[in-house]
All heavy atoms as TSV, in Angstrom:
chain	resi	resn	atom	element	x	y	z
A	1	MET	N	N	6.685	-118.319	68.630
A	1	MET	CA	C	7.578	-117.845	67.582
A	1	MET	C	C	8.795	-117.167	68.223
A	1	MET	O	O	8.676	-116.554	69.281
A	1	MET	CB	C	6.860	-116.845	66.674
A	1	MET	CG	C	5.674	-117.417	65.907
A	1	MET	SD	S	6.107	-118.652	64.687
A	1	MET	CE	C	6.552	-117.639	63.300
A	2	ILE	N	N	9.930	-117.307	67.538
A	2	ILE	CA	C	11.151	-116.647	67.985
A	2	ILE	C	C	11.719	-115.837	66.824
A	2	ILE	O	O	11.408	-116.087	65.668
A	2	ILE	CB	C	12.202	-117.651	68.502
A	2	ILE	CG1	C	12.617	-118.627	67.390
A	2	ILE	CG2	C	11.689	-118.385	69.731
A	2	ILE	CD1	C	13.816	-119.494	67.744
A	3	GLY	N	N	12.569	-114.877	67.157
A	3	GLY	CA	C	13.227	-114.065	66.143
A	3	GLY	C	C	14.664	-114.498	65.959
A	3	GLY	O	O	15.400	-114.643	66.936
A	4	VAL	N	N	15.067	-114.751	64.718
A	4	VAL	CA	C	16.448	-115.079	64.388
A	4	VAL	C	C	16.879	-114.200	63.217
A	4	VAL	O	O	16.052	-113.644	62.507
A	4	VAL	CB	C	16.625	-116.576	64.027
A	4	VAL	CG1	C	16.320	-117.467	65.222
A	4	VAL	CG2	C	15.771	-116.980	62.844
A	5	ARG	N	N	18.174	-114.075	63.034
A	5	ARG	CA	C	18.710	-113.296	61.913
A	5	ARG	C	C	19.265	-114.285	60.892
A	5	ARG	O	O	20.175	-115.047	61.193
A	5	ARG	CB	C	19.809	-112.353	62.393
A	5	ARG	CG	C	20.371	-111.478	61.286
A	5	ARG	CD	C	21.330	-110.433	61.820
A	5	ARG	NE	N	20.634	-109.398	62.559
A	5	ARG	CZ	C	20.043	-108.332	62.008
A	5	ARG	NH1	N	20.070	-108.173	60.715
A	5	ARG	NH2	N	19.457	-107.437	62.758
A	6	VAL	N	N	18.684	-114.275	59.687
A	6	VAL	CA	C	19.120	-115.160	58.614
A	6	VAL	C	C	19.621	-114.300	57.457
A	6	VAL	O	O	18.884	-113.469	56.936
A	6	VAL	CB	C	17.965	-116.081	58.143
A	6	VAL	CG1	C	18.425	-116.969	56.994
A	6	VAL	CG2	C	17.438	-116.927	59.299
A	7	ASN	N	N	20.891	-114.492	57.116
A	7	ASN	CA	C	21.530	-113.713	56.049
A	7	ASN	C	C	21.329	-112.215	56.246
A	7	ASN	O	O	21.029	-111.473	55.316
A	7	ASN	CB	C	21.034	-114.158	54.671
A	7	ASN	CG	C	21.480	-115.565	54.339
A	7	ASN	OD1	O	22.420	-116.088	54.930
A	7	ASN	ND2	N	20.809	-116.192	53.407
A	8	GLY	N	N	21.453	-111.794	57.496
A	8	GLY	CA	C	21.401	-110.383	57.828
A	8	GLY	C	C	20.010	-109.804	58.009
A	8	GLY	O	O	19.874	-108.623	58.302
A	9	GLU	N	N	18.963	-110.615	57.844
A	9	GLU	CA	C	17.598	-110.117	57.984
A	9	GLU	C	C	16.877	-110.824	59.127
A	9	GLU	O	O	16.969	-112.039	59.274
A	9	GLU	CB	C	16.814	-110.345	56.687
A	9	GLU	CG	C	17.351	-109.548	55.526
A	9	GLU	CD	C	16.474	-109.678	54.289
A	9	GLU	OE1	O	15.285	-110.017	54.431
A	9	GLU	OE2	O	16.990	-109.441	53.191
A	10	GLU	N	N	16.169	-110.035	59.922
A	10	GLU	CA	C	15.373	-110.616	61.014
A	10	GLU	C	C	14.204	-111.395	60.434
A	10	GLU	O	O	13.550	-110.938	59.500
A	10	GLU	CB	C	14.836	-109.505	61.923
A	10	GLU	CG	C	15.882	-108.827	62.770
A	10	GLU	CD	C	16.493	-109.741	63.818
A	10	GLU	OE1	O	15.789	-110.627	64.359
A	10	GLU	OE2	O	17.687	-109.570	64.089
A	11	THR	N	N	13.972	-112.577	60.972
A	11	THR	CA	C	12.841	-113.386	60.548
A	11	THR	C	C	12.263	-114.115	61.761
A	11	THR	O	O	12.947	-114.289	62.764
A	11	THR	CB	C	13.244	-114.386	59.442
A	11	THR	OG1	O	12.073	-114.999	58.911
A	11	THR	CG2	C	14.189	-115.444	59.949
A	12	GLN	N	N	11.025	-114.496	61.654
A	12	GLN	CA	C	10.347	-115.230	62.723
A	12	GLN	C	C	10.236	-116.695	62.310
A	12	GLN	O	O	10.009	-117.008	61.149
A	12	GLN	CB	C	8.941	-114.661	62.949
A	12	GLN	CG	C	8.937	-113.220	63.431
A	12	GLN	CD	C	9.415	-113.111	64.861
A	12	GLN	OE1	O	8.953	-113.820	65.736
A	12	GLN	NE2	N	10.364	-112.213	65.092
A	13	CYS	N	N	10.388	-117.583	63.296
A	13	CYS	CA	C	10.213	-119.007	63.042
A	13	CYS	C	C	9.632	-119.643	64.299
A	13	CYS	O	O	9.712	-119.082	65.389
A	13	CYS	CB	C	11.528	-119.665	62.645
A	13	CYS	SG	S	12.745	-119.767	63.967
A	14	PRO	N	N	9.047	-120.830	64.153
A	14	PRO	CA	C	8.503	-121.511	65.324
A	14	PRO	C	C	9.608	-121.848	66.327
A	14	PRO	O	O	10.729	-122.184	65.933
A	14	PRO	CB	C	7.892	-122.792	64.742
A	14	PRO	CG	C	7.665	-122.493	63.300
A	14	PRO	CD	C	8.765	-121.551	62.916
A	15	ALA	N	N	9.306	-121.768	67.591
A	15	ALA	CA	C	10.254	-122.156	68.638
A	15	ALA	C	C	10.420	-123.667	68.613
A	15	ALA	O	O	9.522	-124.400	68.204
A	15	ALA	CB	C	9.745	-121.700	69.998
A	16	GLY	N	N	11.572	-124.143	69.050
A	16	GLY	CA	C	11.807	-125.573	69.197
A	16	GLY	C	C	12.371	-126.273	67.978
A	16	GLY	O	O	12.523	-127.494	67.988
A	17	LEU	N	N	12.721	-125.519	66.926
A	17	LEU	CA	C	13.283	-126.148	65.734
A	17	LEU	C	C	14.779	-126.407	65.907
A	17	LEU	O	O	15.472	-125.662	66.596
A	17	LEU	CB	C	13.100	-125.249	64.507
A	17	LEU	CG	C	11.689	-124.921	64.061
A	17	LEU	CD1	C	11.729	-124.040	62.817
A	17	LEU	CD2	C	10.881	-126.176	63.812
A	18	ASN	N	N	15.273	-127.453	65.244
A	18	ASN	CA	C	16.718	-127.604	65.134
A	18	ASN	C	C	17.135	-126.944	63.812
A	18	ASN	O	O	16.286	-126.456	63.049
A	18	ASN	CB	C	17.156	-129.068	65.232
A	18	ASN	CG	C	16.670	-129.942	64.089
A	18	ASN	OD1	O	16.602	-129.524	62.933
A	18	ASN	ND2	N	16.330	-131.181	64.399
A	19	LEU	N	N	18.404	-126.939	63.517
A	19	LEU	CA	C	18.887	-126.210	62.348
A	19	LEU	C	C	18.345	-126.791	61.042
A	19	LEU	O	O	17.952	-126.041	60.143
A	19	LEU	CB	C	20.416	-126.179	62.338
A	19	LEU	CG	C	21.064	-125.379	61.219
A	19	LEU	CD1	C	20.545	-123.952	61.167
A	19	LEU	CD2	C	22.578	-125.404	61.366
A	20	VAL	N	N	18.289	-128.107	60.911
A	20	VAL	CA	C	17.751	-128.725	59.696
A	20	VAL	C	C	16.296	-128.307	59.507
A	20	VAL	O	O	15.875	-127.931	58.409
A	20	VAL	CB	C	17.872	-130.259	59.744
A	20	VAL	CG1	C	17.139	-130.899	58.568
A	20	VAL	CG2	C	19.322	-130.699	59.758
A	21	GLU	N	N	15.523	-128.364	60.567
A	21	GLU	CA	C	14.109	-127.992	60.492
A	21	GLU	C	C	13.937	-126.519	60.117
A	21	GLU	O	O	13.043	-126.175	59.345
A	21	GLU	CB	C	13.416	-128.296	61.820
A	21	GLU	CG	C	13.340	-129.777	62.122
A	21	GLU	CD	C	12.984	-130.096	63.562
A	21	GLU	OE1	O	13.246	-129.261	64.462
A	21	GLU	OE2	O	12.448	-131.191	63.793
A	22	LEU	N	N	14.797	-125.658	60.667
A	22	LEU	CA	C	14.732	-124.243	60.316
A	22	LEU	C	C	15.011	-124.039	58.833
A	22	LEU	O	O	14.293	-123.306	58.153
A	22	LEU	CB	C	15.723	-123.424	61.145
A	22	LEU	CG	C	15.836	-121.962	60.712
A	22	LEU	CD1	C	14.568	-121.191	61.080
A	22	LEU	CD2	C	17.051	-121.306	61.299
A	23	LEU	N	N	16.061	-124.673	58.326
A	23	LEU	CA	C	16.396	-124.538	56.909
A	23	LEU	C	C	15.227	-124.966	56.031
A	23	LEU	O	O	14.864	-124.278	55.082
A	23	LEU	CB	C	17.643	-125.354	56.581
A	23	LEU	CG	C	18.949	-124.851	57.197
A	23	LEU	CD1	C	20.060	-125.861	56.982
A	23	LEU	CD2	C	19.336	-123.493	56.652
A	24	GLU	N	N	14.620	-126.093	56.362
A	24	GLU	CA	C	13.476	-126.576	55.593
A	24	GLU	C	C	12.295	-125.621	55.719
A	24	GLU	O	O	11.611	-125.337	54.731
A	24	GLU	CB	C	13.100	-127.983	56.038
A	24	GLU	CG	C	14.152	-129.008	55.636
A	24	GLU	CD	C	13.942	-130.383	56.224
A	24	GLU	OE1	O	13.158	-130.522	57.204
A	24	GLU	OE2	O	14.572	-131.334	55.726
A	25	HIS	N	N	12.075	-125.086	56.921
A	25	HIS	CA	C	10.991	-124.126	57.147
A	25	HIS	C	C	11.169	-122.888	56.261
A	25	HIS	O	O	10.196	-122.323	55.759
A	25	HIS	CB	C	10.954	-123.732	58.629
A	25	HIS	CG	C	9.986	-122.634	58.949
A	25	HIS	ND1	N	8.638	-122.845	59.031
A	25	HIS	CD2	C	10.186	-121.320	59.189
A	25	HIS	CE1	C	8.036	-121.697	59.317
A	25	HIS	NE2	N	8.961	-120.760	59.419
A	26	LEU	N	N	12.424	-122.499	56.055
A	26	LEU	CA	C	12.725	-121.310	55.256
A	26	LEU	C	C	12.794	-121.603	53.755
A	26	LEU	O	O	13.014	-120.703	52.958
A	26	LEU	CB	C	14.048	-120.687	55.724
A	26	LEU	CG	C	14.051	-120.149	57.150
A	26	LEU	CD1	C	15.456	-119.721	57.553
A	26	LEU	CD2	C	13.066	-119.003	57.313
A	27	GLY	N	N	12.613	-122.871	53.377
A	27	GLY	CA	C	12.590	-123.226	51.969
A	27	GLY	C	C	13.922	-123.652	51.377
A	27	GLY	O	O	14.039	-123.812	50.161
A	28	TYR	N	N	14.931	-123.841	52.216
A	28	TYR	CA	C	16.222	-124.309	51.729
A	28	TYR	C	C	16.236	-125.833	51.659
A	28	TYR	O	O	15.539	-126.497	52.418
A	28	TYR	CB	C	17.357	-123.868	52.671
A	28	TYR	CG	C	17.627	-122.395	52.662
A	28	TYR	CD1	C	17.184	-121.583	53.703
A	28	TYR	CD2	C	18.339	-121.809	51.630
A	28	TYR	CE1	C	17.436	-120.223	53.709
A	28	TYR	CE2	C	18.600	-120.441	51.630
A	28	TYR	CZ	C	18.149	-119.666	52.664
A	28	TYR	OH	O	18.400	-118.316	52.665
A	29	ARG	N	N	17.050	-126.361	50.769
A	29	ARG	CA	C	17.320	-127.792	50.732
A	29	ARG	C	C	18.637	-127.993	51.484
A	29	ARG	O	O	19.703	-127.621	50.977
A	29	ARG	CB	C	17.412	-128.277	49.297
A	29	ARG	CG	C	16.056	-128.173	48.580
A	29	ARG	CD	C	16.091	-128.628	47.161
A	29	ARG	NE	N	16.614	-129.982	47.042
A	29	ARG	CZ	C	17.059	-130.496	45.908
A	29	ARG	NH1	N	17.042	-129.783	44.796
A	29	ARG	NH2	N	17.526	-131.729	45.873
A	30	PRO	N	N	18.588	-128.544	52.692
A	30	PRO	CA	C	19.795	-128.632	53.527
A	30	PRO	C	C	21.005	-129.277	52.852
A	30	PRO	O	O	22.139	-128.894	53.139
A	30	PRO	CB	C	19.328	-129.442	54.734
A	30	PRO	CG	C	17.872	-129.133	54.834
A	30	PRO	CD	C	17.409	-129.040	53.394
A	31	GLN	N	N	20.781	-130.206	51.957
A	31	GLN	CA	C	21.909	-130.870	51.302
A	31	GLN	C	C	22.624	-129.965	50.302
A	31	GLN	O	O	23.707	-130.302	49.837
A	31	GLN	CB	C	21.460	-132.184	50.635
A	31	GLN	CG	C	20.497	-132.022	49.488
A	31	GLN	CD	C	19.034	-131.990	49.896
A	31	GLN	OE1	O	18.689	-131.633	51.016
A	31	GLN	NE2	N	18.161	-132.352	48.973
A	32	LEU	N	N	22.043	-128.791	50.008
A	32	LEU	CA	C	22.625	-127.885	49.016
A	32	LEU	C	C	23.113	-126.567	49.607
A	32	LEU	O	O	23.297	-125.594	48.871
A	32	LEU	CB	C	21.595	-127.592	47.911
A	32	LEU	CG	C	21.120	-128.799	47.101
A	32	LEU	CD1	C	20.070	-128.375	46.098
A	32	LEU	CD2	C	22.282	-129.501	46.416
A	33	VAL	N	N	23.319	-126.521	50.922
A	33	VAL	CA	C	23.769	-125.279	51.550
A	33	VAL	C	C	24.924	-125.538	52.511
A	33	VAL	O	O	25.149	-126.661	52.960
A	33	VAL	CB	C	22.627	-124.551	52.301
A	33	VAL	CG1	C	21.497	-124.180	51.366
A	33	VAL	CG2	C	22.105	-125.379	53.460
A	34	VAL	N	N	25.627	-124.466	52.820
A	34	VAL	CA	C	26.632	-124.423	53.875
A	34	VAL	C	C	26.127	-123.405	54.872
A	34	VAL	O	O	25.558	-122.381	54.490
A	34	VAL	CB	C	28.013	-124.007	53.314
A	34	VAL	CG1	C	29.028	-123.837	54.423
A	34	VAL	CG2	C	28.491	-125.013	52.283
A	35	VAL	N	N	26.325	-123.674	56.180
A	35	VAL	CA	C	25.759	-122.802	57.203
A	35	VAL	C	C	26.831	-122.299	58.156
A	35	VAL	O	O	27.651	-123.069	58.663
A	35	VAL	CB	C	24.667	-123.544	58.005
A	35	VAL	CG1	C	24.166	-122.691	59.159
A	35	VAL	CG2	C	23.515	-123.940	57.103
A	36	GLU	N	N	26.797	-120.984	58.389
A	36	GLU	CA	C	27.564	-120.371	59.472
A	36	GLU	C	C	26.553	-120.064	60.570
A	36	GLU	O	O	25.563	-119.370	60.343
A	36	GLU	CB	C	28.229	-119.087	58.985
A	36	GLU	CG	C	29.037	-118.401	60.066
A	36	GLU	CD	C	29.630	-117.106	59.561
A	36	GLU	OE1	O	30.592	-117.159	58.774
A	36	GLU	OE2	O	29.110	-116.040	59.954
A	37	PHE	N	N	26.786	-120.618	61.739
A	37	PHE	CA	C	25.852	-120.490	62.855
A	37	PHE	C	C	26.525	-119.707	63.975
A	37	PHE	O	O	27.517	-120.169	64.544
A	37	PHE	CB	C	25.448	-121.892	63.343
A	37	PHE	CG	C	24.325	-121.908	64.319
A	37	PHE	CD1	C	23.009	-121.861	63.885
A	37	PHE	CD2	C	24.577	-121.972	65.673
A	37	PHE	CE1	C	21.965	-121.870	64.794
A	37	PHE	CE2	C	23.543	-121.987	66.589
A	37	PHE	CZ	C	22.237	-121.939	66.144
A	38	ASN	N	N	26.016	-118.514	64.242
A	38	ASN	CA	C	26.601	-117.638	65.268
A	38	ASN	C	C	28.102	-117.461	65.071
A	38	ASN	O	O	28.890	-117.526	66.005
A	38	ASN	CB	C	26.285	-118.148	66.671
A	38	ASN	CG	C	24.818	-118.026	67.006
A	38	ASN	OD1	O	24.126	-117.141	66.514
A	38	ASN	ND2	N	24.316	-118.923	67.834
A	39	GLY	N	N	28.499	-117.229	63.807
A	39	GLY	CA	C	29.890	-116.920	63.501
A	39	GLY	C	C	30.792	-118.120	63.301
A	39	GLY	O	O	31.987	-117.956	63.059
A	40	GLU	N	N	30.262	-119.338	63.356
A	40	GLU	CA	C	31.068	-120.547	63.226
A	40	GLU	C	C	30.502	-121.413	62.106
A	40	GLU	O	O	29.296	-121.666	62.056
A	40	GLU	CB	C	31.028	-121.324	64.550
A	40	GLU	CG	C	31.666	-122.682	64.502
A	40	GLU	CD	C	31.421	-123.491	65.778
A	40	GLU	OE1	O	30.934	-122.947	66.775
A	40	GLU	OE2	O	31.717	-124.688	65.739
A	41	ILE	N	N	31.387	-121.879	61.203
A	41	ILE	CA	C	30.942	-122.843	60.186
A	41	ILE	C	C	30.598	-124.123	60.935
A	41	ILE	O	O	31.423	-124.691	61.637
A	41	ILE	CB	C	32.048	-123.112	59.141
A	41	ILE	CG1	C	32.433	-121.833	58.408
A	41	ILE	CG2	C	31.598	-124.200	58.176
A	41	ILE	CD1	C	31.349	-121.254	57.539
A	42	LEU	N	N	29.354	-124.530	60.811
A	42	LEU	CA	C	28.869	-125.671	61.569
A	42	LEU	C	C	28.904	-126.923	60.698
A	42	LEU	O	O	28.300	-126.944	59.624
A	42	LEU	CB	C	27.438	-125.398	62.034
A	42	LEU	CG	C	26.899	-126.233	63.167
A	42	LEU	CD1	C	27.712	-126.046	64.442
A	42	LEU	CD2	C	25.451	-125.878	63.436
A	43	PRO	N	N	29.614	-127.979	61.141
A	43	PRO	CA	C	29.640	-129.225	60.362
A	43	PRO	C	C	28.228	-129.785	60.181
A	43	PRO	O	O	27.421	-129.781	61.107
A	43	PRO	CB	C	30.486	-130.170	61.211
A	43	PRO	CG	C	31.272	-129.289	62.125
A	43	PRO	CD	C	30.414	-128.071	62.360
A	44	ARG	N	N	27.953	-130.269	58.998
A	44	ARG	CA	C	26.635	-130.808	58.665
A	44	ARG	C	C	26.189	-131.885	59.660
A	44	ARG	O	O	25.011	-132.001	59.978
A	44	ARG	CB	C	26.681	-131.379	57.244
A	44	ARG	CG	C	25.353	-131.718	56.661
A	44	ARG	CD	C	25.487	-132.171	55.210
A	44	ARG	NE	N	26.200	-131.213	54.377
A	44	ARG	CZ	C	25.618	-130.213	53.735
A	44	ARG	NH1	N	24.322	-130.031	53.815
A	44	ARG	NH2	N	26.340	-129.380	53.005
A	45	ALA	N	N	27.114	-132.665	60.186
A	45	ALA	CA	C	26.784	-133.740	61.124
A	45	ALA	C	C	26.140	-133.209	62.411
A	45	ALA	O	O	25.461	-133.960	63.116
A	45	ALA	CB	C	28.039	-134.545	61.463
A	46	ARG	N	N	26.331	-131.932	62.708
A	46	ARG	CA	C	25.773	-131.353	63.946
A	46	ARG	C	C	24.448	-130.637	63.730
A	46	ARG	O	O	23.802	-130.217	64.697
A	46	ARG	CB	C	26.785	-130.374	64.554
A	46	ARG	CG	C	28.011	-131.083	65.088
A	46	ARG	CD	C	29.014	-130.179	65.774
A	46	ARG	NE	N	28.444	-129.090	66.531
A	46	ARG	CZ	C	29.097	-127.960	66.804
A	46	ARG	NH1	N	30.321	-127.777	66.371
A	46	ARG	NH2	N	28.531	-127.007	67.496
A	47	TRP	N	N	24.003	-130.467	62.511
A	47	TRP	CA	C	22.819	-129.663	62.229
A	47	TRP	C	C	21.567	-130.192	62.912
A	47	TRP	O	O	20.781	-129.420	63.445
A	47	TRP	CB	C	22.565	-129.556	60.735
A	47	TRP	CG	C	23.603	-128.763	59.987
A	47	TRP	CD1	C	24.765	-128.236	60.481
A	47	TRP	CD2	C	23.570	-128.430	58.614
A	47	TRP	NE1	N	25.452	-127.597	59.493
A	47	TRP	CE2	C	24.745	-127.694	58.335
A	47	TRP	CE3	C	22.673	-128.681	57.593
A	47	TRP	CZ2	C	25.025	-127.203	57.072
A	47	TRP	CZ3	C	22.957	-128.188	56.331
A	47	TRP	CH2	C	24.119	-127.452	56.077
A	48	ALA	N	N	21.358	-131.503	62.895
A	48	ALA	CA	C	20.126	-132.075	63.454
A	48	ALA	C	C	20.070	-131.939	64.977
A	48	ALA	O	O	18.985	-131.930	65.556
A	48	ALA	CB	C	19.984	-133.539	63.056
A	49	GLU	N	N	21.218	-131.802	65.603
A	49	GLU	CA	C	21.236	-131.674	67.064
A	49	GLU	C	C	21.388	-130.224	67.535
A	49	GLU	O	O	21.365	-129.957	68.734
A	49	GLU	CB	C	22.362	-132.532	67.656
A	49	GLU	CG	C	23.742	-132.078	67.231
A	49	GLU	CD	C	24.846	-133.056	67.572
A	49	GLU	OE1	O	24.623	-134.261	67.458
A	49	GLU	OE2	O	25.930	-132.578	67.957
A	50	GLN	N	N	21.533	-129.303	66.595
A	50	GLN	CA	C	21.730	-127.891	66.935
A	50	GLN	C	C	20.391	-127.179	67.091
A	50	GLN	O	O	19.705	-126.917	66.114
A	50	GLN	CB	C	22.559	-127.189	65.860
A	50	GLN	CG	C	22.786	-125.715	66.116
A	50	GLN	CD	C	23.538	-125.463	67.401
A	50	GLN	OE1	O	24.644	-125.954	67.568
A	50	GLN	NE2	N	22.947	-124.712	68.299
A	51	PRO	N	N	19.999	-126.844	68.331
A	51	PRO	CA	C	18.749	-126.100	68.505
A	51	PRO	C	C	18.907	-124.658	68.023
A	51	PRO	O	O	19.991	-124.082	68.087
A	51	PRO	CB	C	18.508	-126.143	70.014
A	51	PRO	CG	C	19.855	-126.368	70.618
A	51	PRO	CD	C	20.654	-127.128	69.597
A	52	VAL	N	N	17.827	-124.110	67.524
A	52	VAL	CA	C	17.802	-122.708	67.098
A	52	VAL	C	C	17.062	-121.934	68.183
A	52	VAL	O	O	15.955	-122.292	68.574
A	52	VAL	CB	C	17.098	-122.557	65.734
A	52	VAL	CG1	C	16.998	-121.096	65.347
A	52	VAL	CG2	C	17.847	-123.359	64.674
A	53	ARG	N	N	17.706	-120.870	68.677
A	53	ARG	CA	C	17.150	-120.085	69.785
A	53	ARG	C	C	16.993	-118.620	69.382
A	53	ARG	O	O	17.591	-118.157	68.419
A	53	ARG	CB	C	18.066	-120.202	70.997
A	53	ARG	CG	C	18.184	-121.626	71.505
A	53	ARG	CD	C	18.988	-121.677	72.803
A	53	ARG	NE	N	19.056	-123.031	73.303
A	53	ARG	CZ	C	20.121	-123.815	73.207
A	53	ARG	NH1	N	21.220	-123.370	72.632
A	53	ARG	NH2	N	20.096	-125.048	73.692
A	54	GLU	N	N	16.217	-117.929	70.167
A	54	GLU	CA	C	15.996	-116.488	69.977
A	54	GLU	C	C	17.331	-115.779	69.782
A	54	GLU	O	O	18.289	-116.019	70.519
A	54	GLU	CB	C	15.285	-115.930	71.216
A	54	GLU	CG	C	14.973	-114.467	71.150
A	54	GLU	CD	C	13.762	-114.145	70.280
A	54	GLU	OE1	O	12.845	-114.979	70.178
A	54	GLU	OE2	O	13.741	-113.044	69.704
A	55	ALA	N	N	17.392	-114.928	68.763
A	55	ALA	CA	C	18.525	-114.044	68.471
A	55	ALA	C	C	19.740	-114.754	67.871
A	55	ALA	O	O	20.786	-114.134	67.715
A	55	ALA	CB	C	18.936	-113.241	69.699
A	56	ASP	N	N	19.638	-116.043	67.492
A	56	ASP	CA	C	20.743	-116.701	66.802
A	56	ASP	C	C	20.966	-116.024	65.460
A	56	ASP	O	O	20.033	-115.493	64.847
A	56	ASP	CB	C	20.445	-118.189	66.575
A	56	ASP	CG	C	20.722	-119.050	67.799
A	56	ASP	OD1	O	21.477	-118.607	68.692
A	56	ASP	OD2	O	20.192	-120.179	67.856
A	57	GLY	N	N	22.208	-116.054	65.012
A	57	GLY	CA	C	22.565	-115.503	63.710
A	57	GLY	C	C	22.991	-116.627	62.773
A	57	GLY	O	O	23.885	-117.408	63.104
A	58	ILE	N	N	22.357	-116.708	61.617
A	58	ILE	CA	C	22.598	-117.793	60.685
A	58	ILE	C	C	22.862	-117.217	59.294
A	58	ILE	O	O	22.083	-116.395	58.803
A	58	ILE	CB	C	21.376	-118.741	60.644
A	58	ILE	CG1	C	21.159	-119.319	62.041
A	58	ILE	CG2	C	21.551	-119.846	59.613
A	58	ILE	CD1	C	19.754	-119.675	62.352
A	59	GLU	N	N	23.962	-117.631	58.702
A	59	GLU	CA	C	24.263	-117.261	57.326
A	59	GLU	C	C	24.173	-118.539	56.499
A	59	GLU	O	O	24.802	-119.547	56.831
A	59	GLU	CB	C	25.666	-116.670	57.203
A	59	GLU	CG	C	25.832	-115.341	57.899
A	59	GLU	CD	C	25.037	-114.211	57.263
A	59	GLU	OE1	O	24.939	-114.169	56.018
A	59	GLU	OE2	O	24.494	-113.377	58.019
A	60	VAL	N	N	23.375	-118.496	55.457
A	60	VAL	CA	C	23.169	-119.661	54.599
A	60	VAL	C	C	23.744	-119.348	53.225
A	60	VAL	O	O	23.358	-118.361	52.596
A	60	VAL	CB	C	21.670	-120.000	54.474
A	60	VAL	CG1	C	21.477	-121.248	53.624
A	60	VAL	CG2	C	21.050	-120.200	55.856
A	61	VAL	N	N	24.651	-120.195	52.760
A	61	VAL	CA	C	25.247	-120.049	51.437
A	61	VAL	C	C	24.801	-121.234	50.603
A	61	VAL	O	O	25.024	-122.386	50.980
A	61	VAL	CB	C	26.780	-119.990	51.506
A	61	VAL	CG1	C	27.385	-119.879	50.131
A	61	VAL	CG2	C	27.237	-118.842	52.396
A	62	THR	N	N	24.161	-120.945	49.477
A	62	THR	CA	C	23.691	-121.997	48.587
A	62	THR	C	C	24.820	-122.459	47.681
A	62	THR	O	O	25.540	-121.636	47.107
A	62	THR	CB	C	22.513	-121.489	47.735
A	62	THR	OG1	O	21.498	-121.020	48.607
A	62	THR	CG2	C	21.951	-122.580	46.852
A	63	ILE	N	N	24.971	-123.764	47.564
A	63	ILE	CA	C	25.980	-124.344	46.686
A	63	ILE	C	C	25.409	-124.352	45.276
A	63	ILE	O	O	24.310	-124.841	45.046
A	63	ILE	CB	C	26.327	-125.782	47.146
A	63	ILE	CG1	C	26.896	-125.758	48.564
A	63	ILE	CG2	C	27.292	-126.429	46.170
A	63	ILE	CD1	C	27.029	-127.114	49.196
A	64	VAL	N	N	26.179	-123.793	44.346
A	64	VAL	CA	C	25.729	-123.708	42.965
A	64	VAL	C	C	26.660	-124.560	42.115
A	64	VAL	O	O	27.875	-124.396	42.152
A	64	VAL	CB	C	25.740	-122.242	42.471
A	64	VAL	CG1	C	25.330	-122.180	41.009
A	64	VAL	CG2	C	24.848	-121.385	43.340
A	65	GLY	N	N	26.085	-125.474	41.358
A	65	GLY	CA	C	26.866	-126.306	40.458
A	65	GLY	C	C	27.035	-125.629	39.120
A	65	GLY	O	O	26.387	-124.637	38.804
A	66	GLY	N	N	27.910	-126.164	38.349
A	66	GLY	CA	C	28.101	-125.610	37.011
A	66	GLY	C	C	29.519	-125.844	36.561
A	66	GLY	O	O	30.283	-126.565	37.170
A	67	GLY	N	N	29.860	-125.229	35.527
A	67	GLY	CA	C	31.201	-125.380	34.986
A	67	GLY	C	C	31.246	-124.802	33.593
A	67	GLY	O	O	30.292	-124.234	33.092
A	68	SER	N	N	32.362	-124.993	32.981
A	68	SER	CA	C	32.492	-124.455	31.631
A	68	SER	C	C	32.697	-125.544	30.628
A	68	SER	O	O	32.838	-126.677	30.898
A	68	SER	CB	C	33.646	-123.474	31.565
A	68	SER	OG	O	34.810	-124.039	32.106
């Protein structure tokens, strides 16, 4: 297990995950979020190749649909 910071809170996750796997592990639907990874908005095309390591900082913003 490794420690990462997700939306400002420390959490534990299995070592060896990529970003998509981490999001799914945390219960997010990757197609419905935007991710800032260590201070950088990370393009969705890079998520599957982005390893998650000890002490990484991840901000997850959920996309909400709707309208008037």
